[in-house]
C-alpha positions as CSV (number, residue, x, y, z in Angstrom):
1,M,-6.1,-71.6,-100.7
2,S,-6.3,-71.5,-96.9
3,R,-3.6,-72.9,-94.6
4,K,-6.0,-75.7,-93.5
5,G,-6.1,-76.9,-97.1
6,L,-2.3,-77.2,-97.6
7,S,-1.0,-80.7,-98.1
8,T,2.1,-81.9,-96.2
9,T,3.1,-84.4,-98.9
10,V,2.5,-82.4,-102.2
11,P,4.9,-79.6,-103.0
12,Q,3.2,-76.2,-102.8
13,R,3.7,-73.5,-105.3
14,L,1.7,-70.7,-103.8
15,T,1.9,-67.4,-105.8
16,P,2.2,-64.4,-103.5
17,V,-0.3,-61.6,-103.9
18,A,0.6,-59.3,-106.8
19,G,2.5,-56.2,-105.8
20,A,3.6,-57.7,-102.4
21,P,6.8,-59.6,-103.1
22,L,8.1,-62.1,-100.5
23,W,11.5,-60.4,-100.4
24,C,12.3,-56.8,-101.3
25,D,15.3,-54.5,-101.3
26,A,14.2,-51.4,-99.5
27,L,16.1,-49.2,-101.9
28,D,13.8,-50.4,-104.7
29,F,10.7,-49.3,-102.8
30,G,11.5,-45.6,-102.0
31,L,13.9,-45.8,-99.1
32,T,17.3,-44.1,-99.7
33,G,19.6,-44.9,-96.8
34,D,21.4,-41.6,-97.5
35,G,21.1,-40.2,-94.0
36,V,19.4,-37.1,-95.3
37,T,16.0,-38.1,-96.8
38,N,13.3,-38.9,-94.3
39,D,12.8,-42.6,-95.0
40,Q,9.9,-43.1,-92.6
41,P,7.0,-42.5,-95.1
42,A,8.5,-45.0,-97.6
43,L,9.1,-47.5,-94.8
44,A,5.5,-47.2,-93.5
45,A,4.0,-47.5,-97.0
46,L,6.1,-50.7,-97.7
47,V,5.1,-52.2,-94.3
48,D,1.5,-51.7,-95.2
49,R,1.9,-53.1,-98.7
50,L,3.6,-56.2,-97.4
51,G,1.3,-56.5,-94.4
52,D,-1.7,-56.5,-96.8
53,G,0.0,-59.3,-98.8
54,Y,0.5,-61.4,-95.7
55,A,-3.2,-60.9,-94.7
56,A,-4.3,-62.0,-98.1
57,D,-2.1,-65.1,-98.6
58,G,-0.6,-66.0,-95.2
59,R,3.0,-65.8,-96.5
60,A,5.5,-63.7,-94.5
61,R,7.5,-61.0,-96.2
62,V,11.0,-59.6,-95.7
63,I,12.3,-56.1,-96.1
64,H,16.0,-56.1,-96.6
65,C,17.8,-52.8,-95.9
66,P,21.3,-52.7,-97.4
67,P,24.1,-50.8,-95.7
68,G,23.2,-47.1,-95.2
69,I,21.8,-44.6,-92.7
70,Y,18.1,-44.6,-92.8
71,S,16.6,-41.4,-91.3
72,I,13.3,-42.0,-89.5
73,R,11.9,-38.6,-88.6
74,D,8.9,-37.2,-86.7
75,A,6.7,-40.4,-86.7
76,G,7.0,-44.0,-85.8
77,T,5.9,-46.9,-88.1
78,V,2.8,-48.9,-87.2
79,W,3.9,-52.5,-87.8
80,R,2.0,-55.3,-89.4
81,S,1.9,-59.1,-89.1
82,G,4.1,-61.1,-91.4
83,V,6.6,-58.3,-92.1
84,S,10.3,-58.7,-91.1
85,L,13.0,-56.1,-91.2
86,I,16.5,-57.3,-91.9
87,G,19.7,-55.3,-92.2
88,A,23.2,-56.0,-93.3
89,G,24.6,-55.9,-89.7
90,P,24.5,-53.3,-86.9
91,A,27.6,-51.5,-88.1
92,A,26.2,-51.4,-91.7
93,T,22.5,-50.7,-91.5
94,R,21.6,-47.9,-89.1
95,F,18.2,-46.4,-88.4
96,L,18.6,-42.8,-87.0
97,L,15.5,-41.7,-85.1
98,S,14.7,-38.0,-84.6
99,N,11.8,-35.7,-84.1
100,E,13.0,-32.2,-84.6
101,G,9.7,-31.3,-86.3
102,N,7.5,-32.7,-83.6
103,R,9.0,-32.7,-80.1
104,N,5.7,-33.7,-78.5
105,D,5.6,-37.2,-80.0
106,P,8.1,-40.1,-79.6
107,V,9.5,-41.8,-82.7
108,P,9.9,-45.6,-82.2
109,L,11.2,-47.4,-85.3
110,A,8.3,-49.8,-85.1
111,F,5.3,-49.9,-82.7
112,W,1.9,-51.7,-82.3
113,T,0.3,-51.0,-78.9
114,T,-3.0,-51.4,-77.0
115,V,-3.5,-47.7,-76.4
116,Q,-2.6,-46.4,-79.8
117,H,-3.7,-49.2,-82.1
118,G,-6.0,-51.5,-80.1
119,A,-3.6,-54.4,-79.8
120,D,-4.8,-57.4,-77.8
121,R,-4.9,-61.2,-78.0
122,D,-7.2,-61.1,-81.0
123,R,-5.4,-58.2,-82.7
124,H,-1.9,-59.3,-82.3
125,I,0.9,-59.3,-84.8
126,A,2.7,-62.5,-85.8
127,D,5.7,-63.9,-87.8
128,C,7.9,-60.8,-87.6
129,S,11.7,-60.8,-87.3
130,F,13.9,-57.8,-86.6
131,A,17.5,-58.6,-87.2
132,D,21.0,-57.3,-88.1
133,F,20.7,-53.5,-87.8
134,E,21.3,-50.6,-85.4
135,I,18.8,-48.2,-83.9
136,D,20.2,-44.8,-82.8
137,G,17.7,-42.9,-80.7
138,S,20.0,-40.0,-79.8
139,G,18.1,-37.6,-82.1
140,V,14.8,-37.9,-80.2
141,G,14.1,-35.1,-77.7
142,M,10.8,-34.7,-75.8
143,T,9.1,-31.7,-74.2
144,Q,8.3,-34.1,-71.3
145,Y,9.2,-37.7,-70.8
146,N,7.2,-40.3,-72.8
147,Y,7.7,-44.0,-72.2
148,L,6.9,-44.6,-75.9
149,A,10.2,-43.0,-77.0
150,K,11.6,-46.5,-77.6
151,G,13.6,-48.2,-80.3
152,L,11.0,-51.0,-80.7
153,G,7.7,-50.8,-78.9
154,L,5.4,-53.8,-79.9
155,Q,2.6,-55.4,-77.9
156,Y,0.9,-58.7,-78.4
157,V,3.4,-60.5,-80.6
158,V,3.4,-64.1,-81.6
159,R,6.5,-65.8,-83.1
160,G,8.6,-62.6,-82.9
161,V,12.3,-62.8,-83.3
162,F,14.7,-59.9,-82.3
163,R,18.3,-60.9,-83.1
164,N,21.7,-59.2,-83.5
165,L,20.5,-55.7,-82.9
166,Y,22.4,-52.7,-81.5
167,I,20.0,-50.2,-79.9
168,H,21.4,-47.2,-78.1
169,H,20.5,-43.8,-76.5
170,T,16.7,-43.9,-76.9
171,G,14.8,-41.6,-74.7
172,A,12.9,-44.5,-73.0
173,T,13.4,-48.3,-73.2
174,G,15.5,-49.5,-76.0
175,L,13.7,-52.8,-76.8
176,G,10.4,-52.3,-75.0
177,C,8.0,-55.0,-76.2
178,D,5.1,-56.6,-74.2
179,F,3.3,-59.9,-74.3
180,L,5.6,-61.9,-76.4
181,Q,4.4,-65.4,-77.1
182,D,6.7,-68.1,-78.6
183,S,9.3,-65.4,-79.1
184,L,13.1,-65.0,-78.9
185,I,15.3,-62.0,-78.0
186,D,18.8,-63.1,-78.9
187,G,22.2,-61.3,-79.2
188,V,20.7,-57.8,-78.7
189,V,23.1,-55.1,-77.4
190,V,21.4,-52.1,-75.7
191,V,23.5,-49.1,-74.5
192,G,22.5,-45.8,-72.8
193,C,18.8,-46.1,-73.3
194,G,16.3,-44.4,-71.0
195,R,18.5,-41.3,-71.2
196,L,15.4,-39.0,-70.7
197,D,14.1,-41.1,-67.7
198,N,15.0,-39.6,-64.3
199,G,15.6,-43.2,-63.1
200,E,12.2,-43.6,-61.4
201,Q,9.7,-43.2,-64.3
202,M,8.0,-45.9,-66.3
203,G,10.3,-47.6,-68.8
204,G,13.8,-46.3,-69.3
205,A,15.4,-49.8,-69.5
206,G,17.6,-51.6,-71.9
207,I,15.3,-54.6,-72.5
208,G,11.8,-54.3,-70.9
209,V,9.1,-56.8,-71.3
210,G,5.6,-56.4,-70.0
211,I,4.0,-59.7,-69.1
212,G,0.6,-61.3,-68.3
213,G,-1.4,-60.4,-71.4
214,W,-1.5,-64.0,-72.7
215,G,-2.6,-65.6,-69.4
216,D,-0.8,-68.2,-67.3
217,V,2.0,-69.0,-69.8
218,E,4.1,-66.7,-72.0
219,R,6.9,-68.5,-73.8
220,L,9.9,-66.2,-74.1
221,T,13.6,-66.6,-74.1
222,I,16.1,-63.8,-73.7
223,A,19.6,-65.0,-74.6
224,N,23.1,-63.7,-75.1
225,C,22.1,-60.1,-74.7
226,T,24.2,-57.2,-73.4
227,T,22.7,-54.2,-71.6
228,L,25.0,-51.4,-70.6
229,G,24.4,-48.0,-68.9
230,N,20.6,-48.0,-69.2
231,G,18.5,-45.6,-67.1
232,T,16.6,-48.1,-65.0
233,N,17.0,-51.8,-65.5
234,G,19.3,-53.7,-67.8
235,I,16.6,-56.4,-68.4
236,F,13.2,-56.6,-66.6
237,L,10.0,-58.5,-66.7
238,E,7.0,-56.6,-65.4
239,L,3.5,-57.8,-64.7
240,Q,1.2,-55.2,-66.2
241,K,-2.1,-55.6,-64.2
242,D,-2.4,-56.4,-60.5
243,Y,-5.4,-58.6,-61.2
244,W,-3.5,-60.8,-63.8
245,A,-2.0,-64.0,-62.6
246,P,1.9,-63.9,-62.7
247,P,2.7,-65.9,-65.8
248,R,5.4,-68.5,-66.2
249,G,7.5,-69.5,-69.2
250,F,10.4,-67.0,-69.2
251,R,14.1,-67.6,-69.4
252,I,17.0,-65.2,-69.3
253,V,20.2,-67.0,-70.3
254,G,23.8,-66.0,-70.9
255,C,23.3,-62.2,-70.7
256,H,25.5,-59.5,-69.4
257,S,24.0,-56.5,-67.6
258,Q,26.4,-53.7,-66.5
259,A,26.2,-50.2,-65.1
260,N,22.4,-49.9,-65.2
261,R,20.4,-48.8,-62.2
262,F,19.4,-52.5,-61.7
263,G,20.9,-55.4,-63.6
264,I,18.1,-57.9,-64.1
265,S,14.7,-57.5,-62.4
266,D,11.8,-59.8,-61.7
267,W,8.7,-57.6,-61.2
268,G,6.0,-60.2,-61.3
269,A,6.9,-63.4,-63.1
270,D,6.2,-66.9,-61.8
271,G,9.1,-69.3,-62.3
272,L,11.6,-67.0,-64.1
273,I,14.8,-68.8,-64.9
274,V,18.0,-66.6,-64.9
275,S,21.1,-68.6,-65.6
276,A,24.7,-68.1,-66.6
277,C,24.5,-64.3,-66.6
278,T,27.0,-61.6,-65.5
279,L,25.6,-58.7,-63.4
280,T,28.2,-56.2,-62.6
281,N,28.6,-52.5,-61.7
282,N,24.9,-51.8,-61.5
283,L,24.0,-48.9,-59.2
284,E,21.4,-50.3,-56.9
285,A,21.5,-54.1,-57.3
286,G,22.7,-56.8,-59.6
287,F,19.6,-59.0,-59.4
288,D,16.3,-57.5,-58.1
289,V,13.1,-59.2,-57.1
290,S,10.5,-56.6,-56.0
291,A,7.1,-55.0,-56.3
292,N,8.5,-51.9,-58.0
293,G,6.7,-52.6,-61.2
294,T,3.4,-51.2,-62.5
295,A,1.2,-53.9,-60.9
296,G,3.0,-53.7,-57.5
297,I,3.6,-57.5,-57.5
298,A,7.0,-59.1,-57.0
299,G,8.2,-62.2,-58.8
300,R,8.0,-65.6,-57.2
301,G,8.9,-69.2,-58.0
302,G,12.1,-68.2,-59.8
303,L,15.6,-69.7,-60.1
304,L,18.8,-67.7,-60.2
305,T,21.6,-70.1,-61.0
306,D,25.3,-70.1,-62.1
307,C,25.6,-66.3,-62.3
308,V,28.4,-63.9,-61.5
309,I,27.0,-61.0,-59.4
310,D,30.0,-58.8,-58.8
311,R,31.0,-55.2,-58.0
312,N,27.5,-53.8,-58.0
313,V,27.4,-50.4,-56.1
314,G,24.5,-51.5,-53.9
315,D,23.4,-55.1,-53.0
316,G,24.4,-58.1,-55.1
317,I,20.9,-59.7,-54.8
318,S,18.0,-57.6,-53.5
319,M,14.9,-59.6,-52.6
320,G,12.0,-57.3,-51.8
321,N,8.4,-58.4,-50.9
322,T,8.3,-61.7,-52.8
323,P,5.9,-64.2,-51.2
324,G,8.3,-66.9,-52.3
325,P,9.4,-69.4,-53.2
326,Y,12.7,-68.6,-54.9
327,V,15.9,-70.5,-55.4
328,I,19.4,-68.8,-55.4
329,R,21.9,-71.5,-56.3
330,G,25.5,-71.8,-57.4
331,N,26.2,-68.1,-57.9
332,R,29.3,-66.1,-57.2
333,I,28.2,-63.0,-55.2
334,S,31.2,-60.9,-54.6
335,R,32.6,-57.4,-54.0
336,N,29.3,-55.6,-53.9
337,G,28.9,-52.3,-52.2
338,G,26.0,-53.4,-49.9
339,Y,24.9,-56.9,-48.8
340,G,25.7,-60.0,-50.8
341,Y,22.1,-61.2,-50.5
342,H,19.5,-58.9,-48.9
343,E,15.9,-60.0,-48.0
344,H,14.1,-56.8,-47.1
345,D,10.8,-55.0,-47.0
346,L,10.3,-52.1,-49.5
347,G,7.2,-50.9,-47.8
348,H,4.8,-51.9,-50.5
349,G,3.6,-55.1,-52.3
350,Y,3.3,-58.4,-50.4
351,R,3.9,-57.8,-46.7
352,G,3.8,-61.3,-45.4
353,A,6.7,-63.7,-44.8
354,A,8.7,-64.9,-47.7
355,E,8.2,-68.7,-47.8
356,D,10.4,-71.5,-49.1
357,V,13.4,-69.4,-50.2
358,V,16.5,-71.6,-50.9
359,I,20.0,-70.1,-50.8
360,Q,22.3,-72.9,-51.8
361,A,25.9,-73.6,-52.8
362,N,26.7,-69.9,-53.5
363,H,30.2,-68.4,-53.0
364,I,29.5,-65.1,-51.2
365,W,32.6,-63.1,-50.5
366,D,34.2,-59.7,-50.1
367,N,30.9,-57.8,-50.0
368,A,30.8,-54.5,-48.1
369,L,28.2,-55.5,-45.6
370,D,26.8,-58.8,-44.3
371,G,27.1,-61.7,-46.7
372,I,23.4,-62.7,-46.2
373,R,21.1,-60.2,-44.4
374,I,17.5,-61.1,-43.4
375,D,15.5,-57.9,-42.8
376,R,12.0,-59.2,-43.3
377,P,10.2,-62.3,-42.0
378,M,11.0,-65.7,-43.7
379,T,9.4,-69.1,-43.2
380,D,10.8,-72.5,-44.2
381,A,13.9,-71.0,-45.7
382,A,17.0,-73.2,-46.5
383,V,20.4,-71.7,-46.3
384,V,22.7,-74.6,-47.1
385,D,26.2,-75.4,-48.4
386,N,27.3,-71.9,-49.0
387,R,30.8,-70.6,-48.7
388,I,30.7,-67.2,-47.0
389,R,34.0,-65.3,-46.4
390,D,35.6,-61.9,-46.0
391,N,32.4,-60.0,-46.0
392,G,31.9,-56.8,-44.0
393,R,34.5,-54.9,-46.0
394,R,33.0,-51.5,-45.1
395,S,35.0,-51.6,-42.0
396,A,37.0,-48.4,-42.2
397,P,36.5,-45.8,-39.4
398,A,35.2,-42.3,-40.1
399,C,37.7,-40.0,-41.6
400,H,38.1,-36.5,-43.1
401,G,40.7,-34.6,-45.0
402,S,41.5,-31.4,-46.8
403,G,44.4,-29.3,-48.1
404,A,47.1,-29.6,-50.7
405,T,47.1,-33.4,-51.0
406,V,43.3,-33.6,-51.7
407,R,42.3,-33.7,-55.4
408,Y,38.9,-34.2,-57.0
409,A,37.9,-35.5,-60.4
410,L,34.6,-36.4,-62.0
411,R,34.8,-40.0,-60.7
412,R,37.8,-40.0,-58.5
413,V,39.1,-38.5,-55.2
414,T,42.7,-38.8,-54.1
415,D,44.3,-37.9,-50.7
416,G,48.0,-38.3,-50.8
417,T,48.2,-38.5,-47.0
418,A,45.5,-41.2,-46.6
419,D,46.2,-44.8,-45.6
420,W,42.8,-46.4,-46.0
421,P,42.1,-50.2,-45.9
422,P,41.4,-51.3,-49.5
423,G,37.7,-51.6,-49.9
424,G,37.0,-50.2,-46.4
425,H,34.9,-47.3,-47.7
426,R,33.0,-49.3,-50.3
427,G,29.4,-48.1,-50.5
428,K,29.8,-45.1,-48.2
429,V,28.4,-41.7,-49.0
430,L,31.2,-39.1,-49.4
431,R,30.3,-35.5,-48.4
432,V,32.1,-32.4,-49.6
433,D,30.1,-29.4,-48.4
434,S,26.7,-29.8,-50.1
435,R,28.1,-32.3,-52.6
436,T,27.7,-36.0,-52.2
437,A,29.0,-39.0,-54.0
438,V,28.9,-42.8,-53.5
439,V,32.2,-44.7,-53.1
440,A,32.3,-47.7,-55.5
441,D,35.6,-48.8,-54.2
442,N,38.9,-47.5,-52.8
443,T,42.6,-48.2,-52.6
444,G,44.9,-46.8,-49.9
445,N,44.6,-43.2,-51.0
446,E,42.1,-43.1,-53.9
447,L,38.3,-43.3,-53.9
448,S,36.5,-44.5,-57.1
449,L,33.0,-42.9,-57.3
450,A,29.9,-44.5,-58.8
451,E,28.3,-42.5,-61.6
452,V,25.4,-40.4,-60.3
453,R,23.1,-42.1,-62.9
454,P,23.7,-44.8,-65.5
455,D,25.6,-43.7,-68.5
456,G,26.7,-40.6,-66.7
457,A,30.1,-38.9,-66.7
458,T,30.3,-37.8,-63.1
459,G,29.8,-39.2,-59.6
460,W,28.8,-35.9,-58.0
461,N,25.3,-34.6,-57.4
462,E,26.7,-31.0,-58.1
463,A,29.8,-29.6,-59.7
464,T,33.1,-31.3,-58.9
465,P,34.7,-29.8,-55.8
466,A,37.7,-27.5,-55.9
467,P,41.1,-29.0,-54.9
468,G,41.7,-29.1,-51.2
469,T,38.0,-28.7,-50.2
470,P,37.4,-30.7,-46.9
471,Y,35.6,-34.0,-47.2
472,E,34.0,-36.4,-44.7
473,L,33.5,-40.2,-44.8
474,P,31.3,-41.9,-42.1
475,A,32.3,-44.9,-40.1
476,G,31.3,-48.4,-41.2
477,P,28.9,-50.5,-39.1
478,A,30.3,-52.0,-36.0
479,E,28.9,-55.4,-36.6
480,R,29.3,-57.2,-39.9
481,A,28.3,-60.9,-40.2
482,G,28.5,-63.7,-42.6
483,I,24.7,-64.4,-41.9
484,A,22.7,-61.7,-40.1
485,I,19.2,-62.5,-39.0
486,N,17.3,-59.2,-38.2
487,A,13.7,-60.4,-38.5
488,P,11.6,-63.4,-37.6
489,F,13.2,-66.5,-39.2
490,D,11.0,-69.5,-38.5
491,S,11.3,-73.2,-39.3
492,A,14.4,-72.5,-41.3
493,T,17.3,-74.9,-42.2
494,V,20.8,-73.5,-41.9
495,R,23.2,-76.4,-42.7
496,G,26.6,-77.1,-44.1
497,N,27.7,-73.6,-44.5
498,R,31.4,-72.5,-44.1
499,I,31.6,-69.0,-42.8
500,W,35.1,-67.5,-42.2
501,H,37.6,-64.9,-43.2
502,R,40.7,-65.8,-45.0
503,D,42.2,-62.6,-46.5
504,E,40.6,-59.8,-44.4
505,H,39.5,-59.8,-40.8
506,T,36.2,-57.9,-41.5
507,Q,33.5,-60.4,-40.6
508,T,32.9,-59.8,-36.9
509,Y,30.5,-62.8,-36.6
510,G,29.9,-65.9,-38.5
511,L,26.2,-66.0,-37.5
512,W,24.4,-63.2,-35.8
513,I,20.8,-63.0,-34.5
514,T,20.1,-59.4,-33.6
515,E,17.7,-58.0,-31.0
516,A,15.1,-57.5,-33.8
517,G,15.7,-61.0,-35.2
518,S,14.4,-64.4,-33.9
519,C,15.0,-68.0,-34.8
520,V,12.1,-70.3,-33.9
521,S,12.0,-74.0,-34.6
522,C,15.1,-73.8,-36.9
523,R,17.5,-76.6,-37.7
524,V,21.1,-75.2,-37.5
525,A,23.5,-78.0,-38.0
526,D,26.9,-78.9,-39.5
527,N,28.0,-75.3,-40.0
528,D,31.7,-74.3,-39.8
529,V,31.9,-70.8,-38.3
530,T,35.6,-70.9,-37.2
531,G,37.9,-68.1,-38.3
532,N,35.7,-65.0,-37.6
533,E,36.2,-62.4,-34.9
534,A,33.6,-64.4,-33.0
535,A,31.7,-67.4,-34.2
536,I,28.1,-66.8,-33.2
537,R,26.3,-63.9,-31.5
538,L,22.8,-64.4,-30.2
539,D,21.2,-61.1,-29.1
540,T,17.9,-63.0,-29.2
541,P,18.2,-66.6,-28.1
542,P,16.8,-69.2,-30.4
543,I,13.5,-71.0,-29.5
544,G,13.1,-74.7,-30.1
545,G,14.5,-76.5,-33.1
546,R,17.9,-78.2,-33.2
547,W,21.4,-76.6,-33.0
548,E,24.0,-79.4,-33.3
549,R,27.4,-80.2,-34.8
550,N,28.3,-76.6,-35.5
551,H,32.1,-76.2,-35.5
552,C,33.1,-73.0,-33.6
553,D,36.2,-71.4,-32.2
554,E,34.6,-71.3,-28.8
555,E,31.7,-73.1,-27.0
């Protein structure tokens, strides 16, 4: 009986296809879970058997894997529609991936791709859930990097659910699935994935989702996930073809992204919603909008709201080459090693002005450089109702040291004779002979070093220096502002911001228009810029617009 013929009022008693039960215990169908036997052939056979059943009668099947270690060796499993894989929990059911017998090929637990299997809109897979198990990718080694060395690598999926998974130490992306329609990624923990990626190759993320294959709208929610120490991004969305329209329909809610290269990245979505997330200790930026993806197209039309973006080694928010619009609202942006918010040109992607960007009601404080830095043209921006204080912490002068009081560790340097301002070296590059390291933060006599790559043990590019070896730290920038405009800034509204320092006298200016910046036809009103070293510095005088009711220490 076809699905079209089913009644909604008469109870249905459809009999599944013989030999393809609706629910099966994997141990009854050839898998062992003993950690020794290669369970991949039995899993592949069972997936095909149940997939044939779904194709025949339209009824989805479930494979249940009881507690055990399921060794998946030397081949990935081509997945089928209507087949779900359910474990007994990440600590109980573990899939151990390895390829000792075939180092040329990756071993994802499950894959269905365009290149390998002809996946597309008409050959998609549907009604699959992956839940309650662990994927350990530490046993996979490659003769050269392969972006398919994932935990899960599915493309063109309809009604897919990925829930309560622990995926760790895969060679490439942990959960790397593309073109997910009406799908959910929920409660997935991804740690140390992309370990074979040099940080700049394709993939290598915790959760990476290619987008655009379904057209203008792809309905996907990523919720309550944790990504820690992954090689590139914690979570990213990436438009896959430059001739595809950036799609809308994506939400990233309540996630935690820590110690990745980037925290969360928008590489080509339209209207991405990122809300209630924590982005911390990421090496380059907490939140990243750029054209770094495959298609070379940055996200636009997104909303970043109610997030904590704190203690990232580089910028808190890095906005590169978006055409706009974008809304940054209600976030805490604090203690980052670069700028709090940085609008800049990466040298590729969209090169025009960013239009209709809104930076509203954020608390921007204690960042190493300017609170807000504009380094590329913007038009019709609105910077309103923000609290911007105590930025410019990278204020310590140049210094050097050596001798008996200087000690080096993998991620720490101490100098017993130092008296540094706390946070004054944040984000600087420390040099010791040919060795370099980036300072994540500092106390009066100790430097904390950022790891040289995600999930790494050391902050040094070479071996740890010997005790007493001389070191050098450069000076911080002389000017550090709450808001620094270093590019054309036209028809903007800057209103209702309070810009000051309370705890540290590190913001030299409240508002600074540099020689390279300009402010044409802007409305700058009702801002309180008292309490800085100087309120406003205009290296380039504004042209037109209205400047009124701004409260300053001096005229």
